[in-house]
C-alpha positions in Angstrom: 3.8 -29.4 -0.2 5.9 -27.3 1.7 3.7 -24.2 1.8 6.8 -21.8 2.6 8.3 -22.9 -0.8 4.9 -22.8 -2.6 4.4 -19.3 -1.6 7.5 -18.1 -3.3 6.5 -20.2 -6.5 3.0 -19.0 -6.6 4.2 -15.4 -5.9 6.6 -15.5 -8.7 4.0 -17.1 -11.2 1.5 -14.3 -10.1 4.2 -11.5 -11.1 4.8 -13.1 -14.3 1.1 -13.2 -15.2 0.7 -9.5 -14.1 3.9 -8.4 -16.1 3.4 -10.2 -19.3 -0.2 -9.6 -19.9 -0.7 -12.5 -22.3 -4.0 -14.2 -22.9 -2.8 -17.5 -23.8 -0.3 -17.9 -21.0 -3.0 -16.6 -18.6 -5.4 -19.2 -19.7 -2.8 -21.9 -19.3 -1.9 -20.8 -15.8 -5.5 -20.6 -14.7 -6.4 -23.9 -16.1 -3.3 -25.5 -14.2 -4.2 -23.7 -10.9 -7.8 -24.9 -11.1 -7.4 -28.5 -12.6 -4.2 -29.3 -10.9 -2.8 -27.4 -8.1 -5.8 -26.7 -6.1 -6.9 -30.2 -6.5 -3.6 -31.8 -5.4 -2.6 -29.1 -2.8 -5.1 -28.5 0.2 -3.4 -25.5 1.7 -5.3 -22.5 2.9 -2.4 -20.5 3.2 -3.8 -17.0 2.8 -0.9 -15.3 0.5 -1.0 -18.6 -1.7 -4.8 -18.0 -2.2 -4.5 -14.5 -2.5 -2.1 -14.7 -5.4 -4.0 -17.4 -7.1 -7.2 -15.2 -6.7 -5.3 -12.4 -8.1 -4.3 -14.4 -11.3 -8.1 -15.2 -11.7 -9.2 -11.6 -11.1 -6.7 -10.7 -13.7 -7.8 -13.0 -16.1 -11.5 -12.3 -15.8 -11.1 -8.5 -16.0 -8.5 -8.3 -18.8 -9.6 -11.1 -21.1 -13.0 -12.2 -19.7 -11.7 -15.8 -18.8 -13.9 -17.6 -16.6 -13.2 -19.4 -13.5 -14.5 -21.5 -10.6 -14.9 -19.3 -7.6 -15.5 -22.3 -5.6 -12.1 -23.8 -6.5 -10.4 -21.5 -3.9 -12.9 -22.7 -0.9 -12.3 -26.5 -1.8 -10.9 -27.2 1.8 -12.5 -24.3 4.1 -13.8 -27.3 6.1 -10.4 -28.3 7.4 -9.9 -29.1 10.9 -7.9 -27.0 13.4 -7.4 -28.7 16.8 -7.9 -26.6 20.0 -6.6 -28.1 23.0 -9.1 -26.6 25.5 -7.8 -28.5 28.5 -4.4 -26.9 27.9 -6.1 -23.7 27.1 -7.9 -23.7 30.4 -5.2 -25.1 32.6 -2.5 -22.6 31.6 -4.8 -19.4 31.0 -4.2 -18.3 34.6 -0.4 -18.3 34.2 -0.8 -16.2 30.8 1.2 -19.0 29.2 0.1 -17.7 25.7 1.9 -14.3 26.4 5.2 -16.0 27.2 4.9 -18.8 24.3 8.7 -19.0 23.3 7.9 -18.9 19.4 5.9 -15.4 19.6 7.2 -12.3 21.0 5.3 -9.3 22.2 4.7 -7.7 18.9 3.8 -10.7 17.1 0.9 -11.3 19.5 0.1 -7.6 19.6 -0.2 -7.5 16.1 -0.4 -10.7 14.1 -2.1 -12.6 16.6 -4.7 -9.7 17.6 -5.5 -9.3 13.9 -7.2 -13.0 13.7 -8.9 -12.7 17.2 -12.1 -10.9 18.3 -10.3 -8.4 20.3 -9.3 -6.1 17.5 -11.4 -3.1 16.8 -14.1 -4.1 14.2 -13.3 -7.6 14.1 -16.0 -10.4 12.9 -13.9 -13.2 14.6 -15.3 -15.4 17.2 -11.9 -16.6 18.3 -9.9 -15.0 21.6 -6.5 -14.4 21.3 -5.8 -17.3 23.5 -7.6 -19.6 21.0 -5.7 -18.3 17.9 -2.4 -19.0 19.7 -3.5 -22.5 20.9 -4.6 -23.3 17.0 -1.3 -22.2 15.9 0.7 -24.2 18.6 -1.2 -27.2 18.0 -0.7 -27.4 14.5 3.0 -26.5 14.5 3.3 -29.7 16.7 1.0 -31.5 14.0 3.4 -30.5 11.4 6.6 -32.0 13.2 8.4 -29.1 14.9 9.9 -29.7 18.2 12.8 -27.4 19.4 14.8 -30.3 20.4 14.9 -31.5 16.8 16.0 -28.2 15.2 18.1 -26.6 17.7 21.2 -28.6 16.7 20.8 -27.9 13.1 20.2 -24.1 13.8 23.4 -24.1 16.0 25.3 -25.6 13.5 24.2 -23.0 10.9 25.1 -20.1 13.4 28.6 -21.8 13.8 29.2 -22.0 10.0 28.1 -18.3 9.5 29.9 -16.7 12.4 32.6 -15.1 10.6 30.4 -13.8 7.7 30.3 -9.7 7.5 26.5 -9.7 6.8 24.0 -10.7 9.5 23.2 -14.3 9.5 19.5 -13.3 9.8 19.7 -11.9 6.3 20.8 -15.3 5.0 18.8 -17.7 7.0 15.3 -18.0 8.3 15.1 -20.2 11.3 13.1 -23.3 11.5 10.8 -22.0 14.5 10.3 -18.9 12.3 9.2 -20.6 9.2 6.8 -23.0 11.1 5.2 -20.2 12.9 5.0 -18.2 9.7 3.6 -20.8 7.5 1.0 -21.7 10.2 0.1 -18.2 10.9 -0.8 -17.7 7.3 -2.4 -21.0 6.9 -4.7 -20.2 9.7 -5.5 -16.6 8.5 -6.6 -18.5 5.2 -8.8 -20.8 7.1 -10.6 -17.9 9.0 -11.0 -15.5 5.9 -12.5 -18.4 3.9 -15.1 -18.9 6.8 -15.9 -15.3 7.2 -13.8 -14.8 10.4 -11.7 -12.2 9.3 -12.2 -9.6 6.6 -10.3 -9.1 3.4 -8.7 -5.6 2.7 -10.8 -5.1 -0.4 -14.1 -6.5 -1.5 -14.1 -9.6 -3.7 -10.6 -10.3 -2.7 -8.5 -12.3 -0.2 -6.2 -9.5 0.5 -4.5 -10.0 3.9 -2.7 -7.4 5.5 0.2 -9.5 6.5 1.2 -10.7 3.2 4.6 -9.5 2.6 5.5 -9.5 -0.9 4.1 -7.7 -3.9 4.6 -10.2 -7.0 5.2 -7.4 -9.6 8.1 -5.9 -7.5 7.9 -2.4 -8.9 11.1 -0.6 -9.5 12.1 3.0 -10.3 14.5 2.4 -13.0 15.8 6.1 -13.8 16.3 9.2 -11.8 15.7 12.5 -13.7 16.0 15.7 -11.8 13.0 18.0 -13.2 13.9 21.2 -11.3 17.6 22.0 -11.5 17.1 25.6 -10.0 17.9 26.1 -6.3 14.9 27.6 -4.6 16.8 28.2 -1.3 18.4 31.5 -0.5 21.8 32.4 -2.0 24.9 32.4 0.4 24.8 36.1 0.7 21.0 36.6 0.7 19.0 37.8 3.4 17.3 34.8 4.9 14.2 36.8 6.5 13.7 38.3 3.3 13.8 35.0 1.6 11.0 33.7 4.2 8.8 36.4 3.6 8.9 36.5 -0.2 6.0 35.2 -2.0 6.7 31.9 -3.7 3.5 31.3 -5.2 5.0 31.6 -8.9 7.5 28.5 -8.2 7.2 25.7 -10.7 4.2 27.5 -12.6 6.6 27.1 -15.8 6.4 23.4 -15.2 2.4 23.3 -15.5 2.7 22.9 -19.1 6.0 22.1 -20.6 7.9 19.4 -22.4 9.8 17.5 -20.0 13.3 15.8 -20.3 13.1 13.0 -23.3 9.8 14.1 -24.4 8.8 15.6 -27.9 5.6 17.1 -27.1 3.6 19.2 -24.4 2.5 17.6 -21.1 0.6 18.9 -18.3 1.8 18.7 -14.8 -0.4 16.2 -12.5 1.6 16.1 -9.5 4.8 17.6 -7.8 6.7 17.0 -4.6 10.0 18.8 -4.2 12.3 19.3 -1.1 15.4 21.2 -0.9 17.7 21.7 2.4 20.8 23.6 3.3 22.3 22.2 6.3 24.9 25.1 6.8 22.3 27.8 7.2 19.3 25.6 8.3 17.0 26.7 5.4 14.5 24.4 3.9 11.7 24.5 1.3 9.0 22.0 0.3 6.7 22.3 -2.5 3.6 20.1 -3.0 1.2 20.1 -5.9 -1.8 17.9 -6.8 -4.4 18.3 -9.3 -8.2 17.7 -9.4 -11.2 17.5 -11.9 -14.5 19.0 -11.7 -17.3 19.7 -13.9 -16.7 23.2 -15.5 -19.9 24.8 -14.5 -18.8 24.4 -10.9 -15.9 26.6 -11.4 -16.6 29.3 -8.8 -17.8 26.8 -6.2 -14.5 25.1 -6.8 -12.6 28.2 -6.3 -14.3 29.2 -3.2 -13.8 25.6 -1.8 -10.1 25.4 -2.5 -9.2 28.9 -1.1 -11.2 28.2 2.1 -10.7 24.6 2.9 -8.0 21.9 3.5 -8.4 19.4 0.3 -8.1 15.9 1.3 -5.8 13.9 -1.1 -5.5 10.4 -1.4 -4.1 8.2 1.2 -2.3 6.2 -0.8 -3.1 2.3 -1.7 -1.0 0.2 0.9 -2.7 -3.0 0.1 -2.6 -3.1 -3.6 -0.1 -4.7 -5.8 1.5 -2.7 -8.5 0.3 -5.0 -11.2 -3.3 -4.5 -10.0 -3.4 -0.9 -10.4 -5.4 -0.8 -13.8 -7.9 -3.4 -13.0 -8.6 -4.2 -9.4 -11.3 -2.6 -7.7 -9.9 -0.6 -4.8 -13.0 -0.5 -2.6 -12.2 -1.2 0.9 -14.4 -3.8 2.9 -17.1 -2.6 4.8 -16.6 -1.7 8.5 -18.6 -4.4 10.3 -18.0 -3.3 13.7 -19.1 -5.9 16.3 -18.3 -6.3 20.1 -18.3 -9.9 20.9 -18.1 -10.9 24.5 -15.5 -13.3 25.5 -16.9 -17.0 25.4 -14.0 -18.8 26.5 -14.6 -18.0 30.1 -11.2 -16.6 30.6 -10.6 -13.1 32.1 -8.5 -10.7 30.1 -7.1 -7.7 32.3 -7.7 -4.8 30.2 -8.2 -7.0 27.3 -5.1 -9.2 28.3 -3.0 -6.2 29.0 -2.1 -5.4 25.3 -3.5 -2.3 23.5 -5.6 -3.0 20.6 -3.6 -2.8 17.1 -6.6 -1.2 15.5 -7.7 1.0 18.1 -7.9 3.9 15.8 -9.4 3.2 12.2 -8.3 5.3 9.3 -11.0 8.0 9.3 -9.6 10.1 6.6 -10.4 7.3 3.9 -14.1 7.7 5.1 -13.7 11.2 5.0 -12.5 11.5 1.7 -15.1 9.1 0.2 -17.9 11.1 1.5 -16.3 14.3 -0.3 -15.6 12.7 -3.6 -19.3 11.2 -3.2 -20.4 14.6 -4.1 -18.9 14.4 -7.4 -17.8 18.1 -6.9 -14.2 17.1 -7.6 -11.9 14.1 -8.1 -8.1 13.7 -7.4 -6.4 12.9 -10.7 -3.4 11.2 -8.9 -3.2 8.1 -6.6 -0.1 6.7 -4.9 1.3 3.3 -4.4 2.6 2.5 -0.8 2.9 -1.0 -0.4 5.6 -0.7 2.1 4.4 1.8 4.3 1.9 -0.5 6.0 4.8 -2.0 7.9 8.5 -2.3 7.7 8.5 -6.1 7.7 7.1 -6.0 4.2 9.6 -5.9 1.2 10.5 -2.3 0.6 9.2 -1.6 -2.8 9.4 2.4 -3.5 6.5 4.5 -3.2 5.3 6.2 -6.4 2.5 8.1 -7.7 0.1 7.3 -10.7 -2.7 8.4 -12.7 -6.0 7.4 -10.8 -7.3 4.2 -12.0 -10.9 5.5 -12.4 -9.5 8.4 -14.4 -7.4 6.1 -16.5 -10.2 3.8 -17.4 -12.2 6.9 -18.6 -9.4 7.8 -20.9 -9.1 4.2 -22.0 -5.4 4.1 -20.9 -3.6 0.9 -19.3 -1.0 0.8 -16.6 2.7 -0.4 -17.6 4.3 -1.6 -14.4 7.6 -1.5 -16.1 7.7 2.4 -16.5 5.1 3.1 -13.7 3.3 4.9 -16.3 0.1 4.6 -18.4 -0.1 3.8 -22.2 -2.7 4.0 -24.6 -4.1 1.2 -26.9 -1.0 1.7 -29.4 1.4 1.1 -26.5 2.4 4.9 -26.3 3.4 6.3 -23.1 0.5 8.8 -22.0 1.8 9.6 -18.6 5.4 10.3 -17.6 6.9 9.6 -14.1 10.1 11.2 -12.6 11.6 10.6 -9.3 14.9 11.4 -7.4 15.9 11.3 -3.7 14.2 14.5 -3.1 11.6 15.0 -5.7 8.6 13.4 -7.6 6.7 14.4 -10.5 4.1 13.0 -12.8 3.1 14.5 -16.3 0.2 13.6 -18.8 0.1 14.2 -22.7 -1.6 17.4 -23.4 -3.5 16.2 -26.0 -5.0 13.2 -24.5 -6.0 15.4 -21.4 -7.4 18.2 -23.6 -9.5 15.6 -25.4 -10.7 14.1 -22.1 -11.7 17.5 -20.5 -13.3 18.6 -23.6 -15.5 15.5 -23.9 -16.6 15.1 -20.4 -17.1 19.2 -20.1 -14.6 19.1 -16.9 -11.9 21.3 -15.9 -8.8 20.9 -14.0 -7.3 22.7 -10.9 -3.7 23.0 -9.7 -3.7 23.0 -5.8 -0.1 24.1 -4.5 1.4 24.2 -1.3 4.8 25.7 -0.3 6.3 26.1 3.1 9.7 27.8 3.6 11.8 27.4 6.9 14.5 30.0 7.7 15.7 28.1 10.9 14.7 24.5 10.0 15.3 22.3 13.2 16.2 25.3 15.3 14.0 25.5 18.6 15.8 28.0 20.7 17.4 31.3 20.4 15.5 31.9 17.1 17.0 35.0 15.3 14.0 35.2 12.7 10.5 36.5 13.2 8.7 34.7 11.4 11.1 31.7 10.8 8.5 29.9 8.8 5.8 30.9 6.1 3.5 28.8 4.1 1.6 29.7 1.0 -1.3 28.1 -0.8 -2.1 28.8 -4.3 -4.7 27.4 -7.1 -4.8 27.6 -10.6 -7.4 26.7 -13.3 -6.5 24.9 -16.2 -9.1 27.0 -18.3 -7.5 30.2 -17.4 -4.0 29.5 -18.6 -5.3 27.6 -21.9 -7.8 30.4 -23.2 -7.3 30.8 -26.9 
């Protein structure tokens, strides 16, 4: 019943289910979770419940396996003790801002995310109450500093001659109790509609730290072997001014390394830098589809406007890419007056962690809602939300909506999409300074023809002649950027 250990076990089980993709195994796991685990274990640990709901959702989406949606809510009415006398007595001394197990950042970010003091919150609880809930539950669970300090001192003594940091090997008991209790309270609050999930019809919580599928970039292959920087004897000013719009055009339709057929470039990101002469170049390319009849309007739009790209999916598991609904929970902004009778100086002296919402997501949704164009590429960025998360690599992939229209599945082992026969249809390449995504040309041609759509490459190139030099500049200009667009139909005309 140790939820700290159970989180790791259920996380591993979720990863196996999402990677193996076996109907019989998935059915067995779902039966065990519903008829055994969720009955015998009453935890509301949000990560555990999220992993279980992910398994349920996967089974339903892939194989049509039914599950009892209420099974996860079996303990939503559990009791959390709030010591109001202690809360009232110590609030004048701001005791909850100096509680020894919680540092400034934990209170500012994690605690605030559960309280009514964060932007867009639907919680009815103050920060002080959240801290009180957690501290009282930790006491109930048996933690006292006097009990565990001797053990931790002994661990520190035993590890003091290790080269690696002890913190990398050991989780302190107070951290364990705080971490698990915090996530158990988060689960209780989400089940009772006091905090919102990141995506609709999920229990996804921002402070879940592990993607159970642990995506890995196994091979690094350099697509562009040419040096795009000026030669050692080349005039740098001329290099800055030269038109670079033709760069990587030959890669738009090509046969990439280790492939046997033509593929179409969907995404490119490339950076090159020379530390000796301070030159730097970055190339970024993205692709969009649109109705063929709108070609003239699309041309004008892309030439005159900044085009929003996907902001990346920082709350999605790699194994959820092909099936999880990425629709974010609706913004339900409610301004709730303090009901605990305490005064908060400037909302208790801490800046709200969610003071600025990600407006670009909503702007992009409005643009895409017009159905004039749609990005072919999305990106996975699990670790970008916080450095505290397990650092999985970022990568780009064929947008799931487009992949479904093409009847493709995502293979997490290769970070690429495959067809019904298991053949790789997209190809992902990444190195330390570049990333590329290709798609099988025959598949793309079929898709564009049947849907009466076209594709546009949108490319941006920036060149720096004195990168990082902020005074005594010798070049004018020392920077130049170039934007160019190309239509797939223009270079594939019979």
